[in-house]
N, C-alpha and C positions, 0 to 999 in steps of 0.2 A: 932947484930953488923953487920953481913954480909948484912942483908937486909937493914939496915940503909945506909951502903956504896953504895949499888946498887941503892937505891932510890935517894941518893944525886947525884950520877953519872948521873942517868937518868934526874934528875931535871936540872943539869948543861947543859946537851945536849939539853933539851927542851928550856932552856933559850938562848943558842947559836942559835938554829934554829929560835926562835922567833925574835931575833935581826937581823938575816940575812933576815928573811921575811919582817920585818919592813923596812930595808934598801932597799930591792928590790922593795917594794911598793913605797917608796919615789922616787926611780929612775924611776919607771914606770910613776908616776905622773908627774915628771919633763919632761920625754920624751913626754908624751901626751900633756903637755902644749906647749912645743916647736913645736910639730907637728901641733897643732891647730893654733898656732901663724903664722907659716910659710904658712899654708894653707890659712889662712885669708889674709895674705900679697899677696899671689899669686892671690887669687880671686879678690883682689882690684887693681891688676895691669892690664895693657892694655891686655896682652895675656889672663889673667884669665877672664876678663870681656868678651872678645871675645868668649872664649870657653864656658862660662856660657850662654851667649846670644844664641850662636849657638845650644847648647844642648836644651835650652828652646824652640827655634823655631822648632827644629826637634821633640821634645816631643809633641808640639802642633799639628804638622802635621801628627803624626803617624796614625791617623784614617781617614785622608783625602783620597778621592777616587783616586786622581792622584798618591799619594804615594803608595797606595796599588797596583795600576796597575804597577807602576815602579818596585816595589819589586817582583811582580809575573813575569814580563818580565825578570828581572835579574835572577830569579830562573830558568826560562825556558831556557834562554841562557846558564846558567851554566850546566844544565842537558843535553842539546843538544850537549855540547862540543865545542861551538863557542868561 
């Protein structure tokens, strides 16, 4: 009798936690959908395209000799205290 009541109580708690988990999962999916949609909107806008293009150009130039020289000069200037 006592074990049956304890099992029933535990099962009810598990069911409540499962429902909460499902609801949190749905909220997370909705948040991720909205975040993805707003990100895609931003990337399709003029500032987003500019940012994306600039990042692409800088990414392409990261191994270029002049960029390496510029980075090393900036580090030297930073270390020398100028």
